[in-house]
TORKOL-4160 file (C-alpha; in steps of 0.2 Angstrom, whole numbers, padded with zeros to 4 digits, m for minus):
322
<pt num="1" X="0076" Y="m0110" Z="0087"/>
<pt num="2" X="0064" Y="m0123" Z="0101"/>
<pt num="3" X="0063" Y="m0118" Z="0119"/>
<pt num="4" X="0055" Y="m0131" Z="0131"/>
<pt num="5" X="0040" Y="m0123" Z="0145"/>
<pt num="6" X="0040" Y="m0138" Z="0158"/>
<pt num="7" X="0052" Y="m0150" Z="0160"/>
<pt num="8" X="0045" Y="m0166" Z="0151"/>
<pt num="9" X="0037" Y="m0179" Z="0157"/>
<pt num="10" X="0046" Y="m0195" Z="0161"/>
<pt num="11" X="0053" Y="m0205" Z="0146"/>
<pt num="12" X="0043" Y="m0218" Z="0148"/>
<pt num="13" X="0029" Y="m0207" Z="0148"/>
<pt num="14" X="0035" Y="m0197" Z="0132"/>
<pt num="15" X="0040" Y="m0214" Z="0124"/>
<pt num="16" X="0025" Y="m0221" Z="0126"/>
<pt num="17" X="0017" Y="m0204" Z="0118"/>
<pt num="18" X="0026" Y="m0206" Z="0105"/>
<pt num="19" X="0021" Y="m0222" Z="0097"/>
<pt num="20" X="0003" Y="m0220" Z="0104"/>
<pt num="21" X="m0011" Y="m0215" Z="0092"/>
<pt num="22" X="m0019" Y="m0198" Z="0098"/>
<pt num="23" X="m0037" Y="m0201" Z="0106"/>
<pt num="24" X="m0049" Y="m0191" Z="0116"/>
<pt num="25" X="m0044" Y="m0200" Z="0133"/>
<pt num="26" X="m0023" Y="m0199" Z="0129"/>
<pt num="27" X="m0022" Y="m0182" Z="0124"/>
<pt num="28" X="m0010" Y="m0178" Z="0124"/>
<pt num="29" X="0004" Y="m0191" Z="0131"/>
<pt num="30" X="0020" Y="m0181" Z="0126"/>
<pt num="31" X="0025" Y="m0161" Z="0118"/>
<pt num="32" X="0014" Y="m0154" Z="0105"/>
<pt num="33" X="0022" Y="m0140" Z="0096"/>
<pt num="34" X="0020" Y="m0123" Z="0091"/>
<pt num="35" X="0027" Y="m0118" Z="0071"/>
<pt num="36" X="0030" Y="m0102" Z="0070"/>
<pt num="37" X="0033" Y="m0092" Z="0053"/>
<pt num="38" X="0044" Y="m0078" Z="0059"/>
<pt num="39" X="0060" Y="m0078" Z="0071"/>
<pt num="40" X="0064" Y="m0078" Z="0089"/>
<pt num="41" X="0059" Y="m0059" Z="0096"/>
<pt num="42" X="0044" Y="m0056" Z="0083"/>
<pt num="43" X="0027" Y="m0051" Z="0090"/>
<pt num="44" X="0021" Y="m0069" Z="0082"/>
<pt num="45" X="0035" Y="m0077" Z="0095"/>
<pt num="46" X="0033" Y="m0067" Z="0108"/>
<pt num="47" X="0011" Y="m0071" Z="0109"/>
<pt num="48" X="0013" Y="m0086" Z="0106"/>
<pt num="49" X="0026" Y="m0091" Z="0122"/>
<pt num="50" X="0016" Y="m0086" Z="0131"/>
<pt num="51" X="0000" Y="m0096" Z="0127"/>
<pt num="52" X="0012" Y="m0108" Z="0126"/>
<pt num="53" X="0015" Y="m0108" Z="0142"/>
<pt num="54" X="m0003" Y="m0106" Z="0147"/>
<pt num="55" X="m0011" Y="m0123" Z="0136"/>
<pt num="56" X="0009" Y="m0131" Z="0142"/>
<pt num="57" X="m0003" Y="m0127" Z="0159"/>
<pt num="58" X="m0019" Y="m0133" Z="0158"/>
<pt num="59" X="m0014" Y="m0151" Z="0150"/>
<pt num="60" X="0000" Y="m0154" Z="0160"/>
<pt num="61" X="0010" Y="m0155" Z="0146"/>
<pt num="62" X="0026" Y="m0147" Z="0139"/>
<pt num="63" X="0026" Y="m0136" Z="0125"/>
<pt num="64" X="0038" Y="m0133" Z="0111"/>
<pt num="65" X="0039" Y="m0118" Z="0103"/>
<pt num="66" X="0050" Y="m0117" Z="0085"/>
<pt num="67" X="0053" Y="m0103" Z="0076"/>
<pt num="68" X="0054" Y="m0106" Z="0057"/>
<pt num="69" X="0054" Y="m0091" Z="0048"/>
<pt num="70" X="0057" Y="m0090" Z="0027"/>
<pt num="71" X="0046" Y="m0086" Z="0014"/>
<pt num="72" X="0033" Y="m0074" Z="0022"/>
<pt num="73" X="0026" Y="m0090" Z="0032"/>
<pt num="74" X="0025" Y="m0102" Z="0017"/>
<pt num="75" X="0038" Y="m0111" Z="0024"/>
<pt num="76" X="0031" Y="m0114" Z="0041"/>
<pt num="77" X="0013" Y="m0117" Z="0032"/>
<pt num="78" X="0018" Y="m0129" Z="0022"/>
<pt num="79" X="0028" Y="m0142" Z="0036"/>
<pt num="80" X="0010" Y="m0139" Z="0047"/>
<pt num="81" X="0000" Y="m0143" Z="0032"/>
<pt num="82" X="0010" Y="m0158" Z="0029"/>
<pt num="83" X="0012" Y="m0166" Z="0046"/>
<pt num="84" X="0001" Y="m0177" Z="0054"/>
<pt num="85" X="m0017" Y="m0174" Z="0061"/>
<pt num="86" X="m0014" Y="m0180" Z="0080"/>
<pt num="87" X="m0014" Y="m0160" Z="0090"/>
<pt num="88" X="0006" Y="m0160" Z="0090"/>
<pt num="89" X="0008" Y="m0150" Z="0081"/>
<pt num="90" X="m0002" Y="m0133" Z="0081"/>
<pt num="91" X="0003" Y="m0115" Z="0069"/>
<pt num="92" X="0001" Y="m0102" Z="0076"/>
<pt num="93" X="m0002" Y="m0092" Z="0058"/>
<pt num="94" X="m0005" Y="m0072" Z="0055"/>
<pt num="95" X="m0014" Y="m0066" Z="0037"/>
<pt num="96" X="0004" Y="m0068" Z="0029"/>
<pt num="97" X="0002" Y="m0086" Z="0030"/>
<pt num="98" X="m0015" Y="m0087" Z="0028"/>
<pt num="99" X="m0020" Y="m0073" Z="0017"/>
<pt num="100" X="m0007" Y="m0065" Z="0005"/>
<pt num="101" X="0006" Y="m0082" Z="0002"/>
<pt num="102" X="m0011" Y="m0087" Z="m0007"/>
<pt num="103" X="m0011" Y="m0074" Z="m0020"/>
<pt num="104" X="0009" Y="m0069" Z="m0018"/>
<pt num="105" X="0014" Y="m0083" Z="m0024"/>
<pt num="106" X="0012" Y="m0090" Z="m0040"/>
<pt num="107" X="0013" Y="m0109" Z="m0033"/>
<pt num="108" X="0009" Y="m0109" Z="m0014"/>
<pt num="109" X="0014" Y="m0124" Z="m0006"/>
<pt num="110" X="m0001" Y="m0127" Z="0003"/>
<pt num="111" X="m0022" Y="m0123" Z="0001"/>
<pt num="112" X="m0026" Y="m0109" Z="0014"/>
<pt num="113" X="m0042" Y="m0117" Z="0019"/>
<pt num="114" X="m0039" Y="m0137" Z="0014"/>
<pt num="115" X="m0023" Y="m0140" Z="0024"/>
<pt num="116" X="m0028" Y="m0133" Z="0040"/>
<pt num="117" X="m0041" Y="m0134" Z="0053"/>
<pt num="118" X="m0046" Y="m0118" Z="0061"/>
<pt num="119" X="m0047" Y="m0118" Z="0080"/>
<pt num="120" X="m0045" Y="m0104" Z="0086"/>
<pt num="121" X="m0044" Y="m0082" Z="0081"/>
<pt num="122" X="m0029" Y="m0077" Z="0092"/>
<pt num="123" X="m0033" Y="m0058" Z="0090"/>
<pt num="124" X="m0026" Y="m0043" Z="0081"/>
<pt num="125" X="m0011" Y="m0033" Z="0076"/>
<pt num="126" X="m0006" Y="m0013" Z="0080"/>
<pt num="127" X="0004" Y="m0011" Z="0064"/>
<pt num="128" X="0009" Y="0006" Z="0062"/>
<pt num="129" X="0023" Y="0016" Z="0050"/>
<pt num="130" X="0039" Y="0023" Z="0055"/>
<pt num="131" X="0052" Y="0029" Z="0049"/>
<pt num="132" X="0072" Y="0035" Z="0054"/>
<pt num="133" X="0075" Y="0049" Z="0059"/>
<pt num="134" X="0088" Y="0056" Z="0044"/>
<pt num="135" X="0069" Y="0054" Z="0034"/>
<pt num="136" X="0062" Y="0074" Z="0034"/>
<pt num="137" X="0044" Y="0068" Z="0039"/>
<pt num="138" X="0036" Y="0072" Z="0052"/>
<pt num="139" X="0018" Y="0066" Z="0043"/>
<pt num="140" X="0013" Y="0053" Z="0029"/>
<pt num="141" X="0010" Y="0069" Z="0016"/>
<pt num="142" X="0027" Y="0075" Z="0020"/>
<pt num="143" X="0035" Y="0060" Z="0019"/>
<pt num="144" X="0024" Y="0055" Z="0002"/>
<pt num="145" X="0032" Y="0074" Z="m0004"/>
<pt num="146" X="0051" Y="0068" Z="0003"/>
<pt num="147" X="0047" Y="0054" Z="m0008"/>
<pt num="148" X="0041" Y="0061" Z="m0022"/>
<pt num="149" X="0054" Y="0077" Z="m0021"/>
<pt num="150" X="0068" Y="0064" Z="m0019"/>
<pt num="151" X="0063" Y="0050" Z="m0032"/>
<pt num="152" X="0077" Y="0032" Z="m0029"/>
<pt num="153" X="0082" Y="0039" Z="m0012"/>
<pt num="154" X="0070" Y="0031" Z="m0001"/>
<pt num="155" X="0070" Y="0012" Z="0004"/>
<pt num="156" X="0058" Y="0005" Z="0016"/>
<pt num="157" X="0059" Y="m0015" Z="0024"/>
<pt num="158" X="0046" Y="m0030" Z="0027"/>
<pt num="159" X="0047" Y="m0041" Z="0037"/>
<pt num="160" X="0031" Y="m0052" Z="0033"/>
<pt num="161" X="0016" Y="m0049" Z="0019"/>
<pt num="162" X="0008" Y="m0036" Z="0031"/>
<pt num="163" X="0025" Y="m0023" Z="0027"/>
<pt num="164" X="0026" Y="m0031" Z="0012"/>
<pt num="165" X="0007" Y="m0029" Z="0005"/>
<pt num="166" X="0007" Y="m0012" Z="0012"/>
<pt num="167" X="0022" Y="0000" Z="0007"/>
<pt num="168" X="0016" Y="m0007" Z="m0010"/>
<pt num="169" X="0001" Y="0000" Z="m0006"/>
<pt num="170" X="0008" Y="0018" Z="m0003"/>
<pt num="171" X="0021" Y="0016" Z="m0016"/>
<pt num="172" X="0007" Y="0013" Z="m0029"/>
<pt num="173" X="m0007" Y="0026" Z="m0022"/>
<pt num="174" X="0005" Y="0041" Z="m0019"/>
<pt num="175" X="0018" Y="0034" Z="m0034"/>
<pt num="176" X="0032" Y="0035" Z="m0026"/>
<pt num="177" X="0049" Y="0028" Z="m0032"/>
<pt num="178" X="0056" Y="0018" Z="m0017"/>
<pt num="179" X="0065" Y="0006" Z="m0015"/>
<pt num="180" X="0059" Y="m0011" Z="m0007"/>
<pt num="181" X="0069" Y="m0020" Z="0006"/>
<pt num="182" X="0062" Y="m0038" Z="0014"/>
<pt num="183" X="0070" Y="m0046" Z="0026"/>
<pt num="184" X="0063" Y="m0062" Z="0036"/>
<pt num="185" X="0056" Y="m0058" Z="0051"/>
<pt num="186" X="0054" Y="m0041" Z="0061"/>
<pt num="187" X="0069" Y="m0041" Z="0073"/>
<pt num="188" X="0081" Y="m0044" Z="0056"/>
<pt num="189" X="0072" Y="m0028" Z="0047"/>
<pt num="190" X="0074" Y="m0017" Z="0061"/>
<pt num="191" X="0094" Y="m0021" Z="0065"/>
<pt num="192" X="0094" Y="m0011" Z="0046"/>
<pt num="193" X="0082" Y="0003" Z="0050"/>
<pt num="194" X="0088" Y="0007" Z="0066"/>
<pt num="195" X="0105" Y="0012" Z="0063"/>
<pt num="196" X="0096" Y="0020" Z="0044"/>
<pt num="197" X="0102" Y="0006" Z="0031"/>
<pt num="198" X="0085" Y="0007" Z="0026"/>
<pt num="199" X="0075" Y="0024" Z="0027"/>
<pt num="200" X="0055" Y="0014" Z="0033"/>
<pt num="201" X="0043" Y="0001" Z="0037"/>
<pt num="202" X="0027" Y="m0004" Z="0040"/>
<pt num="203" X="0029" Y="m0014" Z="0058"/>
<pt num="204" X="0022" Y="m0021" Z="0073"/>
<pt num="205" X="0018" Y="m0010" Z="0089"/>
<pt num="206" X="0028" Y="m0024" Z="0097"/>
<pt num="207" X="0043" Y="m0023" Z="0094"/>
<pt num="208" X="0042" Y="m0005" Z="0088"/>
<pt num="209" X="0036" Y="0002" Z="0104"/>
<pt num="210" X="0055" Y="0002" Z="0114"/>
<pt num="211" X="0061" Y="0010" Z="0097"/>
<pt num="212" X="0046" Y="0024" Z="0097"/>
<pt num="213" X="0051" Y="0029" Z="0117"/>
<pt num="214" X="0070" Y="0030" Z="0114"/>
<pt num="215" X="0065" Y="0042" Z="0097"/>
<pt num="216" X="0075" Y="0028" Z="0086"/>
<pt num="217" X="0062" Y="0029" Z="0076"/>
<pt num="218" X="0049" Y="0040" Z="0071"/>
<pt num="219" X="0028" Y="0031" Z="0071"/>
<pt num="220" X="0020" Y="0039" Z="0058"/>
<pt num="221" X="0002" Y="0032" Z="0055"/>
<pt num="222" X="m0007" Y="0017" Z="0057"/>
<pt num="223" X="m0014" Y="0004" Z="0047"/>
<pt num="224" X="m0031" Y="0001" Z="0051"/>
<pt num="225" X="m0045" Y="0013" Z="0047"/>
<pt num="226" X="m0050" Y="0019" Z="0066"/>
<pt num="227" X="m0035" Y="0022" Z="0077"/>
<pt num="228" X="m0028" Y="0011" Z="0086"/>
<pt num="229" X="m0032" Y="0011" Z="0105"/>
<pt num="230" X="m0014" Y="0006" Z="0111"/>
<pt num="231" X="m0008" Y="0020" Z="0099"/>
<pt num="232" X="m0026" Y="0033" Z="0101"/>
<pt num="233" X="m0015" Y="0047" Z="0096"/>
<pt num="234" X="m0006" Y="0041" Z="0082"/>
<pt num="235" X="m0017" Y="0044" Z="0065"/>
<pt num="236" X="m0023" Y="0032" Z="0052"/>
<pt num="237" X="m0016" Y="0028" Z="0036"/>
<pt num="238" X="m0035" Y="0035" Z="0031"/>
<pt num="239" X="m0035" Y="0049" Z="0040"/>
<pt num="240" X="m0016" Y="0054" Z="0035"/>
<pt num="241" X="m0024" Y="0055" Z="0017"/>
<pt num="242" X="m0021" Y="0038" Z="0011"/>
<pt num="243" X="m0040" Y="0036" Z="0008"/>
<pt num="244" X="m0049" Y="0018" Z="0012"/>
<pt num="245" X="m0030" Y="0011" Z="0018"/>
<pt num="246" X="m0036" Y="m0003" Z="0029"/>
<pt num="247" X="m0026" Y="m0017" Z="0033"/>
<pt num="248" X="m0028" Y="m0029" Z="0053"/>
<pt num="249" X="m0014" Y="m0037" Z="0054"/>
<pt num="250" X="m0020" Y="m0054" Z="0063"/>
<pt num="251" X="m0015" Y="m0070" Z="0071"/>
<pt num="252" X="m0026" Y="m0087" Z="0075"/>
<pt num="253" X="m0021" Y="m0106" Z="0077"/>
<pt num="254" X="m0022" Y="m0121" Z="0068"/>
<pt num="255" X="m0017" Y="m0137" Z="0067"/>
<pt num="256" X="m0015" Y="m0148" Z="0051"/>
<pt num="257" X="m0033" Y="m0153" Z="0041"/>
<pt num="258" X="m0046" Y="m0168" Z="0049"/>
<pt num="259" X="m0039" Y="m0161" Z="0064"/>
<pt num="260" X="m0050" Y="m0177" Z="0076"/>
<pt num="261" X="m0065" Y="m0169" Z="0085"/>
<pt num="262" X="m0061" Y="m0172" Z="0102"/>
<pt num="263" X="m0043" Y="m0166" Z="0101"/>
<pt num="264" X="m0051" Y="m0151" Z="0090"/>
<pt num="265" X="m0065" Y="m0146" Z="0103"/>
<pt num="266" X="m0051" Y="m0150" Z="0117"/>
<pt num="267" X="m0038" Y="m0138" Z="0113"/>
<pt num="268" X="m0050" Y="m0126" Z="0105"/>
<pt num="269" X="m0058" Y="m0124" Z="0125"/>
<pt num="270" X="m0041" Y="m0124" Z="0132"/>
<pt num="271" X="m0034" Y="m0112" Z="0122"/>
<pt num="272" X="m0051" Y="m0101" Z="0125"/>
<pt num="273" X="m0050" Y="m0098" Z="0140"/>
<pt num="274" X="m0032" Y="m0092" Z="0140"/>
<pt num="275" X="m0036" Y="m0084" Z="0124"/>
<pt num="276" X="m0051" Y="m0074" Z="0134"/>
<pt num="277" X="m0041" Y="m0072" Z="0152"/>
<pt num="278" X="m0041" Y="m0051" Z="0159"/>
<pt num="279" X="m0022" Y="m0057" Z="0166"/>
<pt num="280" X="m0017" Y="m0062" Z="0149"/>
<pt num="281" X="m0028" Y="m0048" Z="0139"/>
<pt num="282" X="m0018" Y="m0038" Z="0148"/>
<pt num="283" X="0000" Y="m0044" Z="0146"/>
<pt num="284" X="m0003" Y="m0048" Z="0127"/>
<pt num="285" X="m0012" Y="m0027" Z="0126"/>
<pt num="286" X="0005" Y="m0020" Z="0134"/>
<pt num="287" X="0015" Y="m0030" Z="0121"/>
<pt num="288" X="0005" Y="m0023" Z="0107"/>
<pt num="289" X="m0007" Y="m0036" Z="0102"/>
<pt num="290" X="m0027" Y="m0036" Z="0105"/>
<pt num="291" X="m0031" Y="m0055" Z="0111"/>
<pt num="292" X="m0050" Y="m0060" Z="0108"/>
<pt num="293" X="m0054" Y="m0078" Z="0103"/>
<pt num="294" X="m0066" Y="m0088" Z="0091"/>
<pt num="295" X="m0073" Y="m0104" Z="0088"/>
<pt num="296" X="m0068" Y="m0114" Z="0075"/>
<pt num="297" X="m0080" Y="m0112" Z="0064"/>
<pt num="298" X="m0077" Y="m0094" Z="0068"/>
<pt num="299" X="m0061" Y="m0093" Z="0062"/>
<pt num="300" X="m0068" Y="m0104" Z="0044"/>
<pt num="301" X="m0079" Y="m0091" Z="0039"/>
<pt num="302" X="m0065" Y="m0077" Z="0042"/>
<pt num="303" X="m0051" Y="m0087" Z="0034"/>
<pt num="304" X="m0063" Y="m0085" Z="0019"/>
<pt num="305" X="m0066" Y="m0067" Z="0020"/>
<pt num="306" X="m0047" Y="m0063" Z="0022"/>
<pt num="307" X="m0044" Y="m0071" Z="0006"/>
<pt num="308" X="m0058" Y="m0059" Z="0000"/>
<pt num="309" X="m0049" Y="m0041" Z="0006"/>
<pt num="310" X="m0032" Y="m0049" Z="0004"/>
<pt num="311" X="m0033" Y="m0051" Z="m0018"/>
<pt num="312" X="m0042" Y="m0036" Z="m0018"/>
<pt num="313" X="m0026" Y="m0026" Z="m0007"/>
<pt num="314" X="m0012" Y="m0039" Z="m0019"/>
<pt num="315" X="m0020" Y="m0032" Z="m0035"/>
<pt num="316" X="m0026" Y="m0018" Z="m0029"/>
<pt num="317" X="m0004" Y="m0011" Z="m0025"/>
<pt num="318" X="m0001" Y="m0019" Z="m0042"/>
<pt num="319" X="0010" Y="m0032" Z="m0035"/>
<pt num="320" X="0015" Y="m0048" Z="m0044"/>
<pt num="321" X="0015" Y="m0064" Z="m0038"/>
<pt num="322" X="0031" Y="m0075" Z="m0038"/>
């Protein structure tokens, strides 16, 4: 799905921008495309459209949001990694393509460090375990007890690698016989969770909240060690008995490797201004996302740390790369 967030400039300017090289003096001279690794309506799609709209205003240029779901974000990551490093292709990446794919795939189509230019962190999602009301459990302990008493009966959906790894971690830790059902994005998975075709999933606050409020699904726990400020009454998985469970689902903005320094500086500066604005933080917070920015160097260091953390989580969950 593609959406223009601001009317295009005159055709002559667009044509000129298509052939002119990207320099600090001319950038941006044509529309910028934000690649999203998940489908329309997903949490990542939502935050990208908020930031993309503001970036369009700041740079006085159109910003296009393009959804490229599939392979837990690997398809989108491959596309950006192969794009020209001219500042016209940006990647709203998450822990899925940047932290987990390198260990879930035998032959990932890119190098999470070498093939991208870090621009800025975007923030963190609130991830939670939710179940269909037909599952007779109001706590993680009750869920585990029920699953053990009914082997093979429960299914868990996943919409990204957070869901894959979190579900596998719970399954491995509690020694449960539950079936994994993968989906391309959260809206697709919810389509089967809401009528009870799957039993549960680890999902983001953004897409879960309306269905929690309508009592169509029931939240049991969040995934970080500390309770979420967005849902403080919800216990953590660690508090619920799954000791040491700590999963931070994050988003950040990258370009292809070798992005020119002047363009990197311009993008980082403008994006950080947007992300750190109180009104933008408030808007994203209402959508279940805690926004904060970083320097390119800080994001690069963060990616390296997360790769080590996610490798351990994948190994501890007993997941074999495919």
